[in-house]
Each structure stands twice: as structure tokens, then as C-alpha cells.
N, C-alpha and C positions, 0 to 999 in steps of 0.2 A: 504493500500500500504506500502510495506517495505521501511524502511529508506535506503537511498543510501549509499553503502559502497565505500570508495575511498582508494586507496593505494598511499600515497604521501611521499615526502621528506620534512624534516623540517630543518631549519637553526639552531634552538636552541633546543637541546634535553634535556637540564638540568631539566625542570619541570617534566619529565616523568621517570627519573631514579629511583626515590623512589617508583614508581608504580610497579616496577618489583619485584616480590617475589622471591628472589634468592634461596629459598628452593625448588620451583617447576618449575622454568625456567631452560632452558639449562644452564649449568655452565659457558659457554662462552658468554651468551647473554648480561649480564650487561656491560662487557668490550667492546663488539662490539658496543652496543648502545652509550656508553659514547664517543667512538671515532667517531661515526656517519659516518662510511665509506660508500663506494659506495653501498654495499649490504643491508644497513639498511634503512627500510621504516617504515612509521607509518600508522595505520588503523584509518580512520576518518569516523564517522557516523554523518551526519549533521554537526554540528560545534564542535563535541566532539571527542577527540583522545581516542580511546578505547583499543588500543593495538599497538604492533609493529611486524615487520616481517623481516626476512632475506631472500633475494631472489637473487639467482645466476642464470643467464640465459645462461649458457654454454650448450653444447650439452648433457652433463650429469648434468642436473640442480639440484639445491637444493632449497627447500622451507621450511621455518619454520615460523609458525604463533603463536604469543603469545598474548592472550587477558588478559588485566589487570584484576586481581581477582574481582574488584568491578563491572565489566561489563560482567561477565560470565552468562551463562544460558539464553542468549537472542538471540541466533542464530548467533551472530556476527562471531564466529570462523568458522562456516560452510560456510558462505558467503565470509569471508575473504580468505579462501583457494581458492575458485573459482576465486576471483578477482586476487589473486597472480599468479595463474596458467595462467590466461589470459595474464598476462604481459610477459610471456615467450613463448607463443604459436607460435610466429613468428620464433623461432629458430628451426633448424632441430633436434628435440628432439629424443633422444634414450630412455631416462628415466628421471624421476624426483625422487630425493632422499628427504627424510624428516627424522626428528628425533623428538621424544617426550618422555615425562616422562613415563617410562615403568611401573610405579606403579600407574598410573592414568588411570582408565578404560574409562573415558570420552575422554581422548586424543586418546586412542587406537581405540575407536569406531569411532571417527571423521576421523582418518586416513583411517580406513577400508572402511568407507562410500565413501570416495573419491578415492578408488581403490588402496590404498597403502597397501602393504603386508610386514610384518616384515621379515627382513633378519637375523638379529642377535641382541643381547643385549650386553651392556657393563656396568660394574659397576664402578662408581667413588669411590675410596677408600681413606680414610684419616687417617693419623697417628697423634695421640695427646699425644704420650708418650715422654719419655726422650731420650737423645742420647744413642745409643747402645755402648757397649764396642767395641773399634775399632778392627775389624776383621783382622786376619793375611791373607793378600791378596795382590798380586802383581798388584796393580792398578796404572795407570798413566794417565795423560792427553792425549787426542787424538792428533796425529800428521798427517800431510798431507800424509805421506807415509803409513799410516795405512788403507787408504780408501778401497783398493781392498779387503783386508782380512776382515775388519770390515763389509763392505757392504755385502759380500758374506755370512758370518756366520749369520748375522742378517736376511737376506732374506730367507735363508734355515730354520732357526729356526722358523720364523714367519709363513712360509708356512706349516711346520709340525704342528704348533699349530693350525692354521686355519682348517686343515684337521681333527685334533683330536676332534674338537668341533662338527663336523657334520653340521655346518652352512655355510660352504664355499666349496661346492663340486667342484666348478670350479676354486679353488685356483691354482695359478702357482707361481713359484719362481720369485720374482720381479727382474727385471734387472736394475742395477744401471745406472744412467745417469750422464752426465757432470754437470747438474744442481745440482744433489745430491752431487757430489764431491765439487762443489763450496759452497754449503750450509754448508757442514761439515767443510770446511776450515774456513768459516766465523764465525762459532759457536764453534770452537775448544776449547775455554776456558771452555765451559760447557759440554764437551763430555769426556768420560772415556773409557779406554780399560783395560782388564785383559790380561797380557802377561805371558805365562809360557814357559820357555825354548826357548825363541825367537819366540813363536807362539802366535798370538792373539786369545784368546778363549772366550772373552766376550766383549760386547759393550753396552753402554747406554748413554743417554743424559738427561740433566736437563734443563727445560724451566721454569724459575721462581721458583715456588715451586712444579712443576710437574716433577715426575720421569717418563721418557719415553724410549721406545725402548730397554728395558732391554732384552738382548739376550745372551745365552750361546751356543757356538758351540756344535752341536748335540753330537759328541762323548764324550764330557766332561760334558754332563748333568747328573744329578743324583749323583753328587759327592759333593754337598754342596756349589758349587761356586755361584749359584744363590742366596742362602740365605745370604752368606757373601757379595755379591755385593749389594744387596738391603739394607743391614744394612749400608754398607759404604756410599752409595749414600744418604740414609736418613740422615745420620750424616752431610753430606755436605750441604744439604738443611737446616737443623736445624741451622747450623752455620751462615747461611745468615740472619736469624732472620726476614724473610719476611712473615712468616705464616706457617701453618701446611703442611707437605709434603703430596702430593697426587699422585695418579697413577690411570690408567684405566686398568681394567682386563676384557677380553671378557668372558661373561657368557658361561660356558661349558669348559673353560680352567681350569680343576679341579686341576692340579698340582700347577699352579701358584696361584690360589685362596687359596688353602690350605696353601701355603707358606705365602702369605700376611696376612691371618687370624692369623696364628701362630705368626707372628711378631707384631701383634697388630693393623694392619690396619683395619678400619671399613668401610663398605659400607655406603655412604651418599647420593647416587643418582643412579638411574637405567635408562640408556638411551636405548631406542629401536630405531633401524635404519630400515627404511622401504623404499620401492621403488614402483614406478608405471612405467610400461614399455609401450613403444609405438612401433607400427609396429609389424613385425613378431618376 
């Protein structure tokens, strides 16, 4: 008889932080576990904690299961996925999303066994070099009045990128919301725009050491602005002294990947995102 698998909450997560191999777990997992938020659970077999899981039970749910390396190859991951899914079956599910190490064949097989099919991959890239020569670029901090222009150019640029990869055939231009406006206003200190002749033609945000949402207005792409912008933003992260600059690049976004490679960013992790659909 198989040992019983339980998905439980713990008050003290400290003993299990060192059991997470940060080279093969999702890059965000260690921090999420350390904060022990609502979505973090632990996998218990008999009296032993063998792994952790992140479970979101919204209508478009998310499940991620991580078995500590010392307890792998015992079938725990397979059964833990079933147990995690059962926790969210009461919701009117449309789909469940998951993510896994795209370079791990065992993780891929486990996802496919449970009916998850890959949608796209994203590479986590890291820069370990020195500061760049400061580029000649008209960059300034984001201001509240920039929102409409910045949101529009970013939405259109990312829509075009998604279509170019062939992985997002149903992509649409995202529509900005008041929540987006509020978020940008609250995080203005870490957001930047490129302004040329009174027109905002670039937008990006920094979250800790991560460079995100780098976008250049479509008519201004191919003119070297993106390269200068990434150099400028990388320098700002390096000045903080909190760690190596990182960014995510969707696999198939060839132009961006070539740019990041040429600047010295190196891939350190490959994330596969997959989904299981419910209903018609």
C-alpha cells in the first residue's frame, strides 16, 4: 500500500529552505517559501516533509510541485500533483497552469502525464560583467502623466513579439486598467521612459535586480534604442549592489535574444509554461 500523500500548511518553514536546490527550482520558489504566503504548501509523506508546492485556486489556477532532491524517484511528484489538483477541483476551472525546468526531461514527462501541454518557454538570463559605458540616451524616471503612452507602446510591442515567436497565436493587444495605472504610480521610482522630441518611445521597469518590460515603440525599433536602454538599465541595477542583473526572454524572440547575448547576458535557467484545459 502506498504511503499517504498530504498537502499541508506549516507555521515554520525555516528547516526546509536549505532543501531547495535553487539551481533546479523555479527562480521565485525560495523567496515564496521563505515568506510562507497563502499559496505555499508542503508535501508530507507519513511524518516526513518531502517537498513543497505553490497552489493558486482561481478560475485560471496555477500548480507547481517541487520534490526535494533527496526524495526524488519515489513517485512522490506524481502523486503530489494529483493531490494538489484535488485541492482546487471545487473551483469552476477553465484551466490549470504549471511551470517546470525546461531542461529537465523528468519534469516534462511528469507534466505531460498529467495532461499539461507546453505553451511556451522563457529563458532567465544573467549579467556578470562590469558596468557599461553610459549610453547617450534621453532616459528619465516615469511620471504619472506618462501612463497612457507608456502602456500603449508596451502593449503593442509585446503583442508583436508574442506573434513573432509563433507560440501565442491568440495574442491580443493588452488593454491597460486602472489597477495598472495605480501600480505604475506606486512603483514610479523604479520605472524609466525614453523620451524623444516630446514623444515617449521606450518603457521599462526594474524589480530588485530584475530588468523587466523593456519595450520600444514599434516605429522606433531597429535603431539601436533597445541596446542602449538595456545597457542603461543594467548600469542602474549594478549601482544598487544587490546582485547580478537578470531578465527573462521568451524563447523564439530571436531579436531580443541576440541583443542580450551580444551584451553578455547568459542563460541560467529555462522555464517551460504548460496548461491543462477543462471543458470545451
